[in-house]
C-alpha positions as CSV (number, residue, x, y, z in Angstrom):
1,M,54.7,76.1,117.9
2,L,56.9,77.6,114.8
3,T,55.2,79.8,112.9
4,I,56.0,81.6,109.7
5,D,53.6,84.6,109.0
6,N,53.4,85.8,105.5
7,I,57.4,86.9,105.6
8,T,59.0,88.7,102.7
9,V,62.7,88.4,102.7
10,R,64.7,90.7,99.4
11,L,68.1,90.5,98.9
12,G,70.2,92.3,96.1
13,G,66.7,94.0,95.0
14,R,65.4,90.6,94.5
15,A,62.8,88.5,96.2
16,I,64.3,85.3,98.0
17,L,60.9,84.9,99.7
18,E,57.6,86.7,98.8
19,R,54.7,86.5,101.5
20,A,55.6,83.0,102.8
21,S,53.9,81.4,105.7
22,A,53.7,78.0,107.4
23,T,53.3,76.5,110.6
24,V,55.5,74.1,112.3
25,P,53.8,71.3,114.8
26,V,55.7,71.6,118.6
27,G,58.3,68.4,117.9
28,A,57.3,67.8,114.5
29,R,60.7,66.8,112.3
30,V,60.6,68.7,109.1
31,G,62.8,68.3,106.1
32,L,63.4,71.8,104.5
33,I,63.8,70.9,100.8
34,G,63.6,73.3,97.4
35,R,66.3,73.7,94.3
36,N,69.6,74.9,95.0
37,G,69.2,78.5,95.1
38,A,65.5,78.8,96.3
39,G,66.3,80.3,99.1
40,K,66.7,77.3,101.7
41,S,69.5,78.8,104.0
42,T,67.8,82.3,103.7
43,L,64.6,81.1,105.4
44,M,67.3,79.6,108.3
45,K,68.7,82.6,108.7
46,A,65.5,84.3,108.9
47,L,64.6,81.5,111.8
48,I,67.7,82.4,114.3
49,G,67.3,86.6,113.5
50,E,70.6,86.7,111.4
51,I,68.3,88.3,108.9
52,E,65.2,90.8,109.6
53,P,62.2,90.4,107.4
54,D,61.3,93.1,105.2
55,D,57.5,92.4,105.9
56,G,55.5,89.9,107.9
57,E,56.9,87.7,111.2
58,I,58.3,84.7,112.6
59,S,57.2,83.7,116.1
60,K,58.1,80.9,118.3
61,P,57.3,79.7,121.9
62,A,58.4,81.9,124.8
63,R,61.9,80.8,125.9
64,A,62.6,78.2,123.4
65,R,66.5,78.0,122.8
66,I,67.0,77.7,119.2
67,G,69.9,75.3,117.7
68,Y,72.2,76.4,114.8
69,I,75.6,75.8,113.9
70,A,77.5,78.8,112.8
71,Q,79.5,79.2,110.2
72,E,82.9,79.8,111.7
73,A,84.2,76.5,112.6
74,P,85.7,75.9,116.5
75,S,89.5,76.3,116.7
76,G,91.8,76.5,119.2
77,S,93.7,74.2,121.9
78,M,90.6,72.6,123.4
79,T,89.8,68.7,122.2
80,P,86.7,68.0,120.9
81,E,85.1,66.6,124.1
82,E,86.0,70.2,126.0
83,V,84.2,71.8,123.2
84,V,80.9,69.4,122.9
85,L,81.0,69.4,126.7
86,A,81.0,73.5,127.0
87,A,77.9,73.7,125.0
88,A,76.0,72.9,127.5
89,T,76.3,76.1,129.4
90,E,74.1,75.8,132.4
91,R,76.3,72.2,133.5
92,A,79.8,74.3,132.8
93,D,78.2,77.1,134.8
94,L,77.1,75.4,137.5
95,L,80.2,72.7,137.7
96,A,82.4,76.4,137.8
97,E,80.6,77.3,140.8
98,L,80.8,74.4,142.6
99,E,84.7,74.7,142.9
100,T,84.5,77.6,144.7
101,C,80.8,77.2,147.0
102,T,81.4,77.0,150.4
103,D,78.1,77.7,151.7
104,M,76.4,73.8,152.4
105,D,72.6,75.4,151.2
106,R,73.9,76.3,147.9
107,M,76.0,73.2,147.5
108,G,73.3,70.8,147.6
109,D,70.8,73.3,145.4
110,I,74.0,73.3,142.9
111,H,73.9,69.7,143.0
112,E,70.0,68.8,142.9
113,R,70.2,71.1,139.3
114,L,73.1,69.2,137.9
115,L,71.4,65.9,138.6
116,A,68.0,67.1,137.3
117,I,70.1,67.9,133.8
118,D,71.3,64.7,134.2
119,A,74.9,66.8,134.0
120,Y,77.0,63.8,135.5
121,A,76.4,61.6,132.2
122,A,77.3,64.5,130.6
123,P,80.8,62.9,129.3
124,A,79.8,59.6,128.2
125,R,76.6,61.3,126.6
126,A,79.3,63.6,124.5
127,A,81.8,60.3,124.3
128,K,78.8,58.5,122.2
129,I,78.1,61.6,120.1
130,L,81.4,61.9,118.7
131,S,82.2,58.5,118.3
132,G,78.9,58.2,116.5
133,L,80.3,61.1,114.2
134,G,83.8,59.6,113.4
135,F,85.5,60.6,116.5
136,D,87.7,57.4,117.9
137,E,89.3,58.0,121.6
138,E,92.5,59.1,120.6
139,M,90.7,61.7,118.1
140,Q,88.3,63.2,121.3
141,Q,91.6,64.1,123.2
142,R,93.2,65.7,120.1
143,P,93.2,69.3,120.0
144,V,91.1,71.0,117.8
145,D,93.0,72.8,115.7
146,S,94.7,69.8,114.7
147,F,91.8,68.8,112.7
148,S,90.6,69.7,109.3
149,G,88.0,71.8,108.4
150,G,85.7,69.1,108.1
151,W,86.5,67.5,111.2
152,K,85.9,70.8,112.5
153,M,82.5,71.0,111.2
154,R,81.9,67.2,112.8
155,I,82.9,69.2,116.3
156,A,80.4,71.8,115.9
157,L,77.7,69.7,115.2
158,G,78.4,67.3,118.1
159,A,78.2,70.3,120.0
160,L,75.0,71.2,118.4
161,L,73.2,67.8,119.5
162,F,74.6,67.9,122.4
163,S,73.3,71.2,123.5
164,E,69.3,69.7,122.5
165,P,67.7,73.1,122.1
166,D,64.3,73.4,121.6
167,I,64.1,73.5,118.0
168,L,67.0,72.0,116.2
169,L,67.9,74.0,112.9
170,L,70.5,71.9,110.4
171,D,71.6,73.0,107.4
172,E,73.1,69.8,104.9
173,P,74.7,68.0,108.3
174,S,75.2,65.3,106.2
175,N,77.9,67.4,104.1
176,H,81.3,66.3,105.7
177,L,79.8,63.1,106.9
178,D,81.0,59.9,105.7
179,L,78.3,57.0,105.2
180,E,78.6,55.4,108.9
181,A,78.1,58.8,110.5
182,T,75.5,59.9,108.5
183,L,73.7,56.7,109.4
184,W,74.5,57.4,113.0
185,L,72.8,61.1,112.7
186,E,69.9,59.0,111.2
187,N,69.0,57.0,114.1
188,F,69.7,59.9,116.5
189,L,67.7,62.4,114.7
190,K,64.9,60.1,114.6
191,S,65.1,59.9,118.1
192,Y,64.9,63.4,118.9
193,P,62.7,64.6,121.7
194,A,62.2,68.3,120.3
195,T,61.4,70.2,116.8
196,L,63.8,69.7,114.1
197,V,63.5,71.6,110.9
198,V,66.3,70.2,108.4
199,I,67.9,71.2,105.3
200,S,68.7,68.2,103.5
201,H,69.3,66.5,100.2
202,E,69.6,62.7,101.3
203,R,66.6,61.0,100.2
204,D,66.8,58.5,102.9
205,L,67.4,60.9,105.8
206,L,64.4,62.5,104.4
207,N,62.6,59.4,104.8
208,K,63.3,57.9,107.4
209,V,63.5,61.0,110.1
210,V,61.4,63.5,108.8
211,D,57.3,63.4,109.5
212,H,56.6,66.3,107.5
213,I,58.4,68.1,103.9
214,L,58.2,72.0,103.7
215,H,58.7,72.3,100.5
216,L,60.5,76.2,99.3
217,Q,59.6,76.8,95.6
218,G,58.7,80.2,94.2
219,G,59.3,82.1,97.1
220,Q,56.4,80.3,98.5
221,L,55.9,77.5,101.3
222,T,54.0,74.3,101.3
223,L,53.7,72.1,104.4
224,Y,53.1,68.4,103.3
225,P,53.0,65.4,105.9
226,G,55.2,62.4,105.4
227,G,58.5,61.6,104.6
228,Y,60.1,62.1,100.7
229,D,58.4,59.6,99.0
230,A,55.0,60.7,100.3
231,F,56.0,64.6,99.4
232,E,56.7,63.1,95.5
233,K,53.5,61.5,95.5
234,Q,51.5,64.3,96.5
235,R,53.4,66.8,94.3
236,A,52.6,64.7,91.2
237,E,49.2,64.4,92.0
238,R,49.6,68.1,92.5
239,A,51.0,68.5,89.2
240,A,48.2,66.0,87.6
241,Q,45.6,68.4,89.0
242,L,47.3,71.8,87.7
243,A,47.9,70.6,84.3
244,A,44.3,69.3,83.7
245,A,43.3,72.8,85.5
246,K,45.7,74.9,82.8
247,A,44.3,73.1,80.2
248,S,40.8,73.3,81.0
249,Q,41.3,77.2,81.7
250,E,43.1,77.0,78.2
251,A,39.9,75.7,76.2
252,Q,37.8,78.4,78.2
253,A,39.9,81.4,77.5
254,A,40.2,79.8,73.4
255,R,36.8,79.6,73.4
256,L,36.1,83.5,74.7
257,K,38.5,84.6,72.1
258,D,37.1,82.9,69.7
259,Y,33.5,84.4,70.7
260,I,35.2,88.1,71.4
261,A,36.7,87.9,67.4
262,R,33.5,86.8,66.2
263,N,30.9,89.3,68.2
264,S,32.9,92.0,68.5
265,A,31.9,94.1,65.3
266,R,28.6,93.3,65.3
267,A,26.1,95.6,67.3
268,S,23.8,93.5,68.8
269,T,26.2,91.0,70.5
270,A,29.4,94.1,71.1
271,K,28.3,94.2,74.7
272,Q,28.2,90.4,75.5
273,A,31.8,90.5,73.6
274,Q,33.1,93.2,75.6
275,S,31.9,91.4,79.3
276,R,33.4,88.5,78.1
277,A,36.7,90.5,76.9
278,K,36.9,91.9,80.6
279,M,36.6,87.7,81.8
280,L,39.2,87.2,80.1
281,A,41.2,89.9,81.3
282,R,40.5,88.9,85.0
283,M,41.4,85.1,84.3
284,Q,44.2,84.6,86.4
285,P,46.7,82.0,84.4
286,I,47.3,78.7,86.2
287,A,50.9,78.3,86.0
288,A,52.3,74.5,85.4
289,L,54.7,73.0,87.2
290,M,57.9,72.7,85.3
291,E,60.7,71.4,85.0
292,D,64.1,73.1,85.0
293,P,65.2,72.7,81.7
294,S,68.7,73.6,83.0
295,L,68.7,71.0,85.2
296,S,70.9,68.5,82.8
297,F,73.5,65.7,83.0
298,D,74.6,64.3,80.0
299,F,78.3,62.6,80.4
300,P,79.8,61.6,76.7
301,D,80.1,58.3,76.0
302,P,83.8,57.0,75.5
303,A,85.5,55.1,72.8
304,E,86.0,51.3,73.3
305,M,88.2,49.9,75.8
306,K,89.5,46.2,76.1
307,S,88.7,44.9,79.5
308,P,90.5,44.5,82.3
309,M,90.8,48.2,82.5
310,I,93.1,48.3,85.3
311,T,94.6,45.6,87.1
312,L,96.2,46.3,90.7
313,E,98.7,43.6,91.6
314,Q,100.4,43.8,95.4
315,A,100.0,47.3,95.0
316,A,100.8,50.0,97.9
317,V,100.1,53.7,97.9
318,G,100.7,56.2,100.2
319,Y,102.6,60.0,100.2
320,G,106.2,60.7,100.0
321,A,108.5,58.8,102.8
322,A,105.6,58.1,104.8
323,P,104.6,54.4,105.3
324,P,101.3,53.4,103.2
325,I,98.0,54.3,104.0
326,L,97.1,50.9,101.5
327,K,98.8,47.6,101.2
328,R,97.6,44.5,99.5
329,L,95.6,45.9,96.9
330,N,94.8,43.1,94.5
331,F,91.8,43.7,91.9
332,R,91.0,44.5,87.9
333,I,88.2,47.0,87.1
334,E,86.4,46.2,83.9
335,A,85.4,48.3,81.1
336,D,81.6,48.2,82.2
337,D,82.2,48.5,86.6
338,R,80.1,50.1,88.5
339,I,82.2,50.5,91.7
340,A,81.3,51.5,95.0
341,L,83.9,52.1,97.5
342,L,82.9,52.1,101.7
343,G,84.9,52.5,104.4
344,R,85.3,55.3,106.7
345,N,86.5,59.0,106.1
346,G,90.8,58.8,106.5
347,N,90.4,54.6,106.1
348,G,92.2,55.6,102.3
349,K,89.2,55.7,99.9
350,T,90.8,58.8,98.4
351,T,93.9,57.6,98.5
352,L,92.8,54.9,96.1
353,A,90.7,57.3,94.0
354,R,94.2,58.9,93.3
355,L,95.9,56.1,92.8
356,L,93.3,54.6,90.0
357,A,93.3,58.2,88.5
358,A,97.1,58.2,88.3
359,Q,97.9,61.2,90.5
360,L,99.6,58.5,92.8
361,G,102.2,56.0,91.8
362,P,102.4,53.3,93.6
363,A,104.1,52.6,96.3
364,E,105.2,48.8,95.9
365,G,104.1,46.4,93.3
366,A,102.2,47.8,90.2
367,V,99.0,49.6,88.5
368,N,98.7,48.3,85.2
369,A,96.8,50.3,82.9
370,P,97.2,50.8,79.0
371,G,98.6,54.6,78.0
372,K,95.4,55.4,76.0
373,L,93.1,55.2,78.7
374,K,91.6,58.6,79.6
375,V,90.3,59.2,83.1
376,G,87.9,61.9,84.8
377,Y,88.3,62.6,88.6
378,F,85.9,64.7,90.5
379,T,87.0,66.2,93.8
380,Q,85.1,68.8,96.3
381,Y,88.2,70.7,95.9
382,Q,87.3,71.3,92.0
383,V,83.8,73.0,92.6
384,E,85.7,75.0,95.8
385,E,88.6,76.0,93.0
386,L,85.3,77.6,90.5
387,A,85.6,81.3,91.4
388,G,86.2,85.0,90.0
389,E,85.1,87.0,86.6
390,D,85.6,83.7,84.3
391,T,82.0,82.3,82.7
392,P,81.3,78.4,81.9
393,L,82.2,79.5,78.1
394,D,86.4,81.0,79.3
395,L,86.8,77.8,81.1
396,M,86.3,75.4,78.4
397,N,87.2,77.6,76.0
398,R,91.0,76.9,78.0
399,A,90.3,73.3,78.7
400,M,89.2,72.6,75.1
401,Q,92.0,74.7,73.3
402,G,91.8,73.6,69.7
403,A,88.2,72.2,69.8
404,S,85.7,74.2,67.7
405,P,83.1,76.4,68.9
406,G,80.1,74.5,68.2
407,A,82.0,71.7,70.0
408,I,83.1,73.7,72.8
409,R,78.9,75.0,73.5
410,A,77.9,71.0,72.8
411,Q,79.8,70.2,75.9
412,L,78.2,73.1,77.9
413,G,74.7,72.2,76.7
414,R,75.2,68.4,77.9
415,F,75.3,69.8,81.7
416,G,73.0,72.9,81.5
417,F,74.8,75.7,80.2
418,S,73.3,77.0,76.7
419,G,73.1,80.4,75.5
420,P,73.3,82.7,78.1
421,R,74.0,80.3,80.7
422,A,77.1,79.8,79.5
423,T,78.1,83.5,79.7
424,Q,77.6,83.9,83.1
425,R,80.5,84.7,86.0
426,V,81.4,81.3,87.9
427,D,81.5,83.4,91.3
428,K,77.8,84.0,90.7
429,L,76.6,80.6,90.1
430,S,75.2,78.3,92.7
431,G,76.9,75.2,94.1
432,G,74.7,73.2,92.2
433,E,75.8,74.9,89.3
434,R,79.6,74.9,89.9
435,A,79.1,71.2,90.7
436,R,77.8,70.7,86.8
437,L,80.5,72.9,85.9
438,A,83.2,70.9,87.5
439,L,81.6,67.4,85.9
440,A,81.6,69.2,82.3
441,L,85.5,70.2,82.3
442,I,86.3,66.8,83.6
443,T,84.4,64.5,81.0
444,R,85.2,67.2,77.9
445,D,87.7,64.4,76.4
446,A,85.0,61.5,76.8
447,P,86.8,59.6,79.6
448,H,86.5,55.8,80.0
449,L,86.4,56.0,83.3
450,L,84.7,58.3,85.9
451,I,85.8,59.0,89.3
452,L,83.4,60.5,91.6
453,D,84.3,61.2,95.4
454,E,81.2,62.8,97.0
455,P,79.9,64.4,93.5
456,T,76.1,65.5,95.2
457,N,77.1,67.2,97.9
458,H,76.1,70.6,96.2
459,L,73.0,69.0,94.7
460,D,69.3,69.2,95.3
461,V,67.5,66.1,95.2
462,D,66.3,66.7,91.6
463,A,69.5,67.4,90.5
464,R,71.0,64.0,91.9
465,E,67.8,62.0,90.5
466,A,69.4,63.7,87.2
467,L,73.2,62.3,87.6
468,I,72.2,59.1,88.7
469,Q,69.8,59.0,85.6
470,A,73.3,60.4,83.5
471,L,75.5,57.8,85.0
472,N,73.1,54.8,84.3
473,A,73.1,55.8,80.7
474,Y,77.0,56.2,80.5
475,S,78.8,53.6,79.0
476,G,82.2,53.8,80.2
477,A,82.9,52.5,84.4
478,V,82.2,54.7,87.1
479,I,84.1,54.3,90.8
480,L,82.1,56.4,93.1
481,I,82.7,57.4,96.7
482,S,79.3,58.7,98.1
483,H,77.7,59.1,101.3
484,D,74.3,59.0,99.6
485,R,72.8,54.9,99.6
486,H,70.2,55.5,97.4
487,M,73.0,56.8,94.3
488,V,74.9,54.1,95.5
489,E,72.4,51.2,94.8
490,L,71.2,52.7,91.9
491,T,74.5,53.0,90.0
492,S,76.9,50.6,91.4
493,D,77.2,47.0,91.4
494,R,79.9,46.4,92.8
495,L,81.3,47.1,96.3
496,V,84.8,47.3,97.7
497,L,85.3,48.0,101.4
498,V,88.6,50.2,102.0
499,D,89.3,49.2,105.7
500,G,92.4,47.9,107.9
501,G,95.0,49.2,105.6
502,T,93.8,47.5,102.0
503,A,91.0,47.4,99.8
504,R,88.5,44.2,99.2
505,E,85.5,43.4,97.3
506,Y,82.7,43.1,99.7
507,D,80.0,40.5,98.6
508,G,77.1,41.7,100.3
509,S,74.6,44.0,99.3
510,M,74.5,48.1,100.7
511,D,71.5,46.8,103.3
512,D,74.1,44.1,104.4
513,Y,76.6,46.3,105.0
514,I,74.5,48.9,106.6
515,D,73.2,46.3,109.3
516,F,77.2,45.2,109.7
517,I,77.8,49.2,110.2
518,L,74.8,49.1,112.6
519,G,75.1,45.9,114.1
520,R,72.1,44.5,112.8
521,N,71.1,41.0,111.7
522,Q,74.4,39.3,112.5
523,P,75.1,36.2,112.2
524,K,76.0,34.3,115.4
525,G,77.1,31.2,114.4
526,G,79.2,32.7,111.5
527,A,81.3,34.8,113.9
528,K,83.9,32.2,114.0
529,D,84.3,31.8,110.4
530,R,83.7,35.1,109.5
531,G,86.5,36.6,111.7
532,A,88.8,33.8,110.2
533,T,88.6,35.3,106.8
534,R,88.8,38.9,107.3
535,G,92.3,39.7,108.9
536,G,93.0,36.2,110.2
537,K,91.3,36.9,113.6
538,S,90.2,33.8,115.2
539,G,86.6,33.0,116.4
540,A,88.6,32.9,120.0
541,D,89.6,37.0,119.7
542,L,86.3,37.5,118.3
543,K,84.5,36.0,121.8
544,A,87.0,37.8,124.1
545,A,86.3,40.9,122.6
546,Q,82.2,40.4,123.2
547,S,83.2,39.0,126.7
548,Q,85.1,42.4,127.5
549,V,82.4,44.8,126.2
550,S,79.6,42.9,128.2
551,K,81.7,42.9,131.7
552,A,82.4,47.1,130.3
553,E,78.7,47.4,130.1
554,A,77.8,45.6,133.4
555,A,79.8,47.9,135.4
556,I,78.7,50.9,134.0
557,A,75.0,49.6,135.1
558,R,76.8,48.7,138.4
559,L,78.6,52.1,139.1
560,T,75.5,54.5,137.8
561,S,73.1,52.4,139.9
562,E,76.2,53.8,143.2
563,V,76.0,56.9,141.6
564,E,72.4,57.4,141.3
565,R,71.7,56.1,145.6
566,L,74.8,58.3,146.4
567,D,72.5,61.5,144.3
568,A,69.0,60.3,146.2
569,R,71.3,60.5,149.8
570,I,73.1,64.0,148.9
571,L,69.5,65.4,147.9
572,A,67.8,63.6,151.0
573,L,70.5,65.1,153.7
574,S,70.4,68.4,151.9
575,S,66.3,68.9,152.2
576,E,66.3,67.8,155.7
577,A,69.7,68.9,157.8
578,G,69.2,72.4,156.7
579,G,72.8,72.6,156.5
580,Q,73.6,72.0,159.9
581,S,75.1,68.7,158.4
582,G,78.3,69.8,156.7
583,A,80.4,67.0,157.4
584,A,78.5,64.1,156.4
585,M,77.3,66.2,152.8
586,Q,81.2,66.6,152.4
587,K,81.5,63.0,153.0
588,L,79.1,62.0,150.6
589,L,80.0,64.4,148.0
590,T,84.0,62.9,147.9
591,E,81.9,59.1,147.7
592,R,80.1,60.6,145.0
593,A,83.2,62.5,143.1
594,A,84.9,59.0,143.8
595,A,82.1,56.9,142.3
596,A,81.7,59.4,139.3
597,E,85.9,58.8,138.6
598,T,85.1,55.7,138.6
599,L,82.0,55.5,136.0
600,A,84.6,57.3,133.8
601,E,86.7,55.1,133.9
602,A,84.5,52.1,133.3
603,E,82.6,54.3,130.5
604,E,86.0,54.5,128.7
605,A,87.2,50.7,129.0
606,W,83.5,50.5,127.2
607,L,84.7,52.6,124.6
608,S,87.7,51.1,124.0
609,A,86.4,47.4,124.1
610,G,83.4,48.7,121.7
611,A,86.6,50.0,119.2
612,A,88.4,46.4,119.7
613,L,85.3,44.6,118.7
614,E,84.4,46.8,115.7
615,E,88.1,46.7,114.5
616,L,87.7,42.4,114.6
617,Q,83.9,42.3,112.9
618,A,85.3,45.0,110.5
619,A,88.8,42.6,109.8
């Protein structure tokens, strides 16, 4: 059981947590939520011991291992597979000892412990985790330093998941993931065998994974049973109760004030009036649950634009002299389109977005758009680059040169930067506030087309809902890249799949796409037609790939059984021979090593066959 007992944490003289208490049951999966800047990450740091509470204490079970992703991403020449495997420190230490051990008794003990911790299945488990996070077989063998910062954080996440701590702490784990990897992570966490505490603003994750919501507000913690939808319902009920109690209290206070005013001057009732004055002074005001007035998104409506807004004709796009990343692009964007771009990270979604934003020109074919078309393009880089001593007002003044002070203030006000908020230093703003500021800057000219590349990474749940409402009220076209499928489902009416070096309409719904990714509810009789229409692959190719996967799975099952048989013999000989049967033990160990190597090869063949099958299914 993880217990937070009346802890107070002050940073910079301000109380972030103030006498906060909560008890997390053993094995619970808890979603830690709260507004941006409420102190969620501060609480996480207190849980891992990085911050010492000014008061109160945090207690956990004795010898419980706490897992948390460090701020520093992994680096060096190790491969992702090696980094993940190294996270199992006991396994690594035992294997290192086994290489130099000559004592047969000790070798038997080591093997017994390796079997107990399932060490020989570790490479397959590591490969499965990395594959789920988007690393194909080739990527798993590349040096860590060859990856970008986002992919390095995926490696760190994979290592943490592989280590299986007793208390797993995750802080926005989906920020660096695409939709496919986010779905895999959800399925992984749903079956996590120990205690989980995750900071997340993903409504779907909070509904499907967690069984408790830990809400941080005003420095206080409140634990609610159920997922996010259940929490919202309970919070609404609580808000209604507080509103009723507040109204009742205000009516009572009004009556007391009226009595005091009428009776204070009269000698016969002066004592009663004084008594009621003391009662009024002791009355603790009930604070209503209030919405943050700064939580604001309001996109300016553009001037009318005729359809089609943009037409792509056999277009191709890439970078420099390198071969194009996307080819055969043929589709139209209408003036009122709401399009979500689907596909794994690295498939070209951002490249297509940059082509549509005119940041990249076509390498082949044509991109037709009217000269007066205005595009607002949002990326995470813009949020990260907002820093320094400038204020939102300074930045907007420079961006809207020549505009009146009223127009500049009005644009800032659309996004919650009114009054003194407009003159705060940007480097003092939270990530969510900087995201709002970036959106304010890119929409200053009332663009006809909004292209939003992962706009929710820094936004809490309430801010995401506000953004959804603003997008639905916006009269222009929207192209959205997001792993937040709640937002995709509520704001998009067209789906475009970026995969296989091109982009094409996806005819199904988001539920269909999720089923496709997870391999659920796939039509059996329609496989031939589906394969033929998607990339020209025949049903025979698909059937052959499925056969290869089945064969690989059968080989893995057979070899796993053989390894388990040898393990049992090794254990039996280790306990019965008393260290006197060195030759027999050595023979068994040699056979076991050969079987394990063959099993690893079979697992690699299975991964390759699975990847080939997925490619055919997606084509």
